[in-house]
C-alpha positions in Angstrom: -19.3 40.1 98.9 -19.7 36.2 98.5 -21.7 35.3 95.8 -21.8 31.6 97.0 -22.8 33.1 100.2 -25.6 35.5 98.4 -27.2 33.4 96.5 -27.8 30.7 99.3 -29.5 32.6 101.9 -31.2 33.8 98.5 -32.5 30.2 97.9 -31.0 30.1 94.8 -28.7 27.0 94.8 -29.8 23.6 93.7 -26.6 21.8 92.5 -23.0 23.1 92.6 -19.8 21.2 91.8 -17.3 21.0 94.6 -14.4 23.6 94.2 -16.5 25.9 92.8 -16.8 28.3 96.2 -13.0 27.8 96.3 -12.2 28.9 92.7 -15.0 32.5 93.2 -13.1 33.4 96.3 -9.5 32.6 94.3 -9.9 35.4 91.8 -12.3 36.9 89.0 -14.1 34.3 87.3 -16.1 34.6 84.1 -19.0 32.8 84.2 -21.8 31.9 81.5 -26.1 31.3 81.3 -27.4 30.1 78.2 -30.8 32.1 76.7 -32.9 30.3 74.7 -33.6 33.1 71.6 -36.8 31.7 70.4 -38.9 34.6 71.1 -37.8 38.4 70.8 -38.3 39.4 74.2 -37.2 37.5 78.0 -40.0 36.3 79.9 -39.9 36.0 83.7 -38.7 31.9 83.6 -35.8 33.4 82.4 -35.3 35.8 85.2 -34.1 33.5 87.7 -30.5 32.6 85.4 -30.5 36.5 84.6 -30.5 37.4 88.2 -27.7 35.0 89.3 -25.9 37.3 86.4 -26.5 40.4 87.8 -25.5 38.9 91.7 -22.4 37.6 90.2 -21.3 40.9 88.5 -22.1 42.4 91.8 -19.3 40.2 93.3 -17.0 41.2 91.3 -17.3 38.5 88.6 -17.7 38.6 85.0 -20.8 38.0 83.8 -21.4 36.3 80.0 -24.5 35.8 78.3 -24.9 33.5 76.0 -27.6 33.8 73.2 -28.0 29.9 71.9 -28.7 31.0 68.2 -27.3 27.6 67.1 -28.7 25.5 69.9 -31.9 27.5 69.6 -32.2 26.1 65.4 -32.1 22.6 67.6 -34.1 22.9 70.5 -32.7 21.2 74.0 -34.8 18.0 75.1 -34.8 19.3 79.0 -38.5 19.2 80.1 -40.0 19.5 77.0 -42.2 16.8 75.5 -41.8 17.3 72.0 -39.8 19.2 69.6 -39.3 22.9 68.9 -40.0 25.3 65.6 -36.6 25.9 64.4 -35.6 29.5 63.7 -33.6 31.4 60.7 -30.8 33.4 60.8 -32.8 36.9 60.4 -35.0 36.0 62.7 -32.6 35.0 65.4 -30.2 38.2 65.3 -33.4 40.2 65.6 -34.5 38.6 68.5 -30.8 38.4 69.9 -30.7 42.6 69.7 -34.1 42.6 71.8 -32.8 40.3 74.3 -29.4 42.1 74.8 -31.7 45.7 75.1 -33.3 43.3 78.1 -30.6 42.2 79.4 -28.8 45.8 79.4 -31.1 46.8 82.7 -29.9 44.2 84.7 -26.3 43.9 83.3 -23.4 46.7 82.6 -22.0 45.7 79.5 -20.3 49.5 78.7 -18.3 49.5 81.7 -14.1 49.8 81.5 -13.9 47.4 84.5 -12.4 44.2 83.7 -15.7 42.3 85.0 -18.1 44.2 82.0 -20.7 41.7 80.9 -20.5 40.5 77.4 -22.8 39.0 74.8 -22.2 36.4 72.9 -24.4 33.9 70.0 -23.1 30.0 69.5 -24.6 30.8 66.0 -21.0 33.0 65.3 -18.5 29.3 66.0 -20.8 26.9 64.8 -22.0 28.4 61.8 -18.8 27.5 59.5 -18.1 24.1 61.6 -18.5 21.3 59.7 -20.6 18.1 60.8 -17.4 16.0 60.0 -14.8 18.6 61.5 -17.0 18.5 65.3 -17.8 14.8 65.5 -14.3 14.2 64.5 -12.8 16.8 67.4 -15.9 16.9 69.6 -18.2 13.3 69.2 -15.1 11.4 69.9 -14.5 12.6 73.4 -18.3 11.7 75.1 -19.4 7.9 75.0 -23.0 7.6 73.8 -23.4 5.5 77.3 -22.6 8.7 78.9 -24.6 10.7 77.1 -27.7 8.6 77.6 -27.4 8.6 81.3 -29.0 12.3 81.6 -32.1 12.8 83.1 -33.3 14.6 80.3 -32.6 12.0 77.8 -33.7 9.4 79.9 -37.3 11.0 80.4 -37.6 11.7 77.1 -37.0 7.9 75.8 -38.7 7.0 78.9 -41.9 9.2 78.4 -45.6 8.3 78.1 -45.4 9.8 74.2 -44.7 8.7 71.2 -42.9 11.7 70.0 -39.0 9.5 71.0 -35.9 12.0 70.9 -34.8 12.8 67.7 -30.7 12.5 67.1 -31.3 16.6 66.9 -32.3 16.6 70.0 -29.7 13.8 71.6 -27.0 15.7 70.0 -28.0 18.9 71.9 -25.9 18.4 75.3 -22.9 17.6 73.0 -23.3 21.2 71.1 -23.9 23.3 74.7 -21.2 21.2 76.1 -19.2 23.0 72.8 -20.6 26.2 73.6 -18.6 25.5 77.4 -15.2 24.1 75.5 -15.3 27.2 73.0 -15.9 30.1 76.0 -13.3 28.3 78.1 -10.6 28.7 75.4 -11.6 31.7 74.4 -13.0 33.9 77.2 -11.3 32.1 80.3 -15.0 31.0 81.1 -14.7 28.6 84.2 -18.6 28.3 85.3 -21.5 27.8 84.0 -24.6 28.3 85.6 -28.4 27.5 84.9 -31.6 26.0 85.6 -31.6 22.8 87.6 -33.2 21.4 84.2 -29.4 22.1 82.8 -27.1 20.2 85.1 -27.1 17.4 82.6 -26.1 19.6 79.9 -23.7 21.6 82.3 -21.8 18.6 83.2 -21.4 17.4 80.0 -19.4 20.5 79.4 -17.4 20.4 82.2 -16.4 16.1 81.7 -15.7 18.0 77.6 -12.9 20.2 79.5 -11.6 17.8 81.0 -11.4 14.9 78.3 -10.2 17.1 75.3 -8.2 20.0 77.3 -7.3 18.6 81.0 -9.0 21.8 82.0 -11.2 22.1 85.0 -15.0 23.9 84.7 -17.2 24.1 87.4 -20.9 24.1 87.1 -23.6 25.8 89.8 -27.4 25.6 89.1 -30.6 27.3 90.6 -34.0 25.5 91.3 -36.6 25.7 89.0 -39.0 28.1 90.2 -42.3 26.8 91.7 -45.6 28.7 93.4 -46.4 27.6 96.3 -49.9 26.4 95.5 -47.7 23.4 92.8 -48.9 25.7 89.5 -46.4 26.9 87.2 -44.3 29.9 88.2 -44.5 32.7 85.4 -47.9 31.5 83.2 -50.8 33.4 83.5 -54.0 32.7 81.7 -53.1 34.6 79.2 -49.6 32.7 78.8 -46.3 34.0 79.7 -45.5 37.2 81.2 -43.2 38.9 79.2 -40.5 42.1 79.9 -41.6 43.5 76.7 -44.3 45.7 77.3 -45.5 44.9 73.9 -46.2 41.1 75.2 -47.1 42.5 78.8 -48.0 46.0 79.6 -46.0 47.7 82.6 -49.8 47.8 84.9 -50.1 43.5 84.0 -46.5 43.2 84.5 -46.8 45.2 87.7 -50.1 43.5 89.1 -48.3 39.8 88.3 -46.1 40.7 91.3 -48.7 42.4 93.5 -51.0 39.3 92.7 -48.5 36.3 94.8 -49.3 34.4 97.6 -47.5 35.7 100.9 -45.3 32.7 100.7 -44.7 32.8 97.3 -43.5 36.8 98.1 -41.3 36.1 100.8 -39.4 33.8 98.3 -39.4 35.9 95.3 -38.4 38.7 97.1 -35.5 37.4 97.6 -34.4 35.6 94.2 -35.8 38.9 91.9 -34.2 41.9 94.0 -31.6 43.1 95.2 -32.3 44.1 98.7 -30.3 43.3 101.4 -31.2 40.1 103.8 -31.8 43.3 106.5 -34.4 45.0 104.3 -36.3 41.4 103.7 -36.1 40.5 107.3 -37.7 43.9 108.0 -40.4 43.6 105.3 -41.2 40.0 106.3 -41.6 41.4 110.2 -44.0 43.8 108.7 -45.5 41.1 106.9 -46.1 39.3 109.9 -47.4 41.9 111.5 -49.4 43.3 109.2 -50.4 40.6 106.3 -53.4 42.4 104.8 -51.2 45.6 104.5 -49.3 43.3 101.8 -46.1 45.3 102.7 -44.3 42.1 101.0 -46.1 41.9 97.9 -45.8 45.8 97.4 -42.2 46.4 97.4 -41.7 43.3 95.4 -43.7 44.7 92.4 -41.9 48.1 92.7 -38.4 46.6 92.9 -38.9 44.2 90.0 -41.4 46.8 87.8 -39.1 49.4 88.1 -35.6 47.2 87.0 -37.7 45.9 84.1 -39.5 49.2 83.0 -39.0 52.7 84.6 -39.7 54.6 87.9 -42.8 56.0 85.7 -43.6 52.8 84.6 -44.4 52.1 88.3 -45.7 55.1 89.5 -48.5 54.6 86.1 -49.0 51.5 87.1 -50.1 52.7 90.8 -52.1 55.1 89.5 -53.6 53.0 87.1 -54.7 50.2 90.4 -55.9 53.1 92.1 -58.8 53.8 89.2 -59.9 50.4 89.7 -59.4 49.7 93.6 -59.0 53.3 95.3 -60.4 56.9 94.7 -58.7 57.8 91.8 -60.1 61.0 90.4 -61.1 61.3 86.6 -57.8 63.7 86.4 -55.5 60.3 86.7 -58.0 58.1 84.0 -57.5 60.6 81.2 -54.1 60.5 81.6 -53.9 56.5 81.2 -52.7 55.7 77.4 -54.7 53.3 75.8 -52.7 50.1 76.3 -53.2 50.5 79.8 -56.9 51.7 80.3 -57.6 48.3 78.4 -55.0 46.2 80.5 -56.6 48.1 84.1 -60.1 47.0 82.5 -59.6 43.6 80.8 -62.9 41.3 81.9 -65.4 44.4 82.8 -68.3 43.8 80.8 -68.2 45.7 77.3 -70.5 47.4 75.4 -70.3 49.1 71.2 -72.4 52.3 71.0 -72.8 54.6 67.5 -69.9 57.3 67.5 -72.4 58.9 65.4 -75.1 59.2 68.0 -72.9 60.5 70.9 -71.5 63.0 68.6 -75.0 64.6 68.7 -75.7 63.7 72.0 -77.8 60.8 73.9 -79.3 61.2 77.5 -77.4 58.6 79.8 -80.6 57.5 80.5 -80.9 56.4 77.4 -77.2 55.3 77.2 -77.5 53.2 80.0 -80.2 51.1 79.2 -81.3 51.0 75.8 -78.0 51.7 73.7 -75.9 49.9 76.6 -77.6 47.3 78.6 -75.9 48.7 82.1 -79.6 49.0 84.2 -82.5 46.9 83.2 -84.4 50.0 83.4 -84.8 53.9 83.7 -86.6 53.9 86.9 -83.5 51.8 88.8 -80.9 53.9 87.3 -82.8 57.4 88.2 -82.5 56.3 92.0 -78.8 55.2 92.2 -78.0 58.3 90.2 -79.9 60.1 92.9 -78.1 57.9 95.9 -75.0 59.3 94.6 -74.1 56.1 92.9 -73.2 55.9 88.9 -70.2 57.6 87.8 -69.2 58.4 84.0 -65.1 58.7 84.2 -65.1 58.5 87.8 -67.2 61.3 87.8 -70.5 61.4 89.9 -73.5 61.6 87.9 -76.0 64.4 89.1 -78.9 63.8 86.9 -80.1 60.7 84.5 -81.3 62.7 82.2 -77.9 64.9 81.6 -76.9 64.8 77.8 -73.5 62.9 77.2 -71.7 63.5 74.0 -68.3 62.6 72.2 -66.5 65.3 74.0 -66.5 62.8 76.9 -64.7 60.0 75.1 -61.7 58.6 76.7 -58.7 58.3 73.9 -62.0 59.8 71.7 -63.2 56.2 71.9 -63.8 54.9 75.4 -66.7 55.8 78.1 -66.4 54.4 81.9 -69.3 53.9 83.6 -69.4 52.7 87.4 -72.4 51.3 89.1 -72.3 51.7 92.5 -68.7 51.1 94.0 -67.3 47.6 92.7 -69.4 47.5 89.5 -67.4 48.8 86.1 -68.7 48.8 82.5 -66.4 50.1 79.3 -68.5 51.3 76.6 -66.6 51.8 72.9 -68.0 54.2 70.7 -67.7 53.0 66.7 
């Protein structure tokens, strides 16, 4: 597999230094991507560069994931309008371990092959490097003029904000350049990859290697992912879409990909899956013939949910989606765990009802009118019950005065009421 050709048809190359493709065709090459460890989970904004490493390993090369423990303590000025909070070492180590577990779903760290993936943390080689030694050994090789010419620096200095650019952030490109130099010397790393906003920092590294060691190193960046409507990729109303289920449930993760636009699905399926060009072309033909069936979105959501979570989580997410949008049974509803139940019915009207009253038993007509304002009157409720339009926990209500008890509660806490086809209400017993 030709790595550059693979990225090219997937639309994953923005800039590439001359000689990069020739180097990769010549021999097995090590390349690294830097990952910011400011959280103990990756989010989908990280996935483009992680997928670059995955394709790199598939092509027979050796991927290195660098957790920026040292640089994470400073903050990269690229595309940022203000300085970030700095982290302590305990937090960094915790974040590093969590990130490695997630990366292991994409990269093979345990292989005996020479291209087994490796995880490194730049804090390990920076923590004992004195400031005086650093500016003597590294700082002297790059001029301020060279550093000031970088877009990331120019944008911050010419920005409208009064924040400016601290010396700490200005020095970031020197530190990242030194990472490349260190990995070039100690891991034989010849290539650094990243998002297009990192081009300036990456080429600082190649320049440092050339000036200090007389060596040749390379740079390759991918485009920053955007949405067709111009919105920011990976952000929802509730914030980032995380890979860790504690922050974004597998159901919400699946729904994010399922709900992307047709244009975005056509782009994302190339970037975020391993599917071949032929498989994707076939899906695009299906989409063109029957866009309402959304085969691109469905396959994209499946591939990436299985890769990040598991096939079981994907199946559960599909089943959960059917509860809301399809003809799922009460059995399927009862199988949902509490987090998924709340994720599925996030945004539907909720009412608190008394657990003690339910233990004694309450008529449905009283519960859904007086205790929870699902119906404006008992008469209206009775009419809809008679026409088969009211369900409790996905089971049709046959009479309005049936007594509902705590035994009906899902997870001993919830009651799902459906009025008509599309109106759901969640009763929470407390």
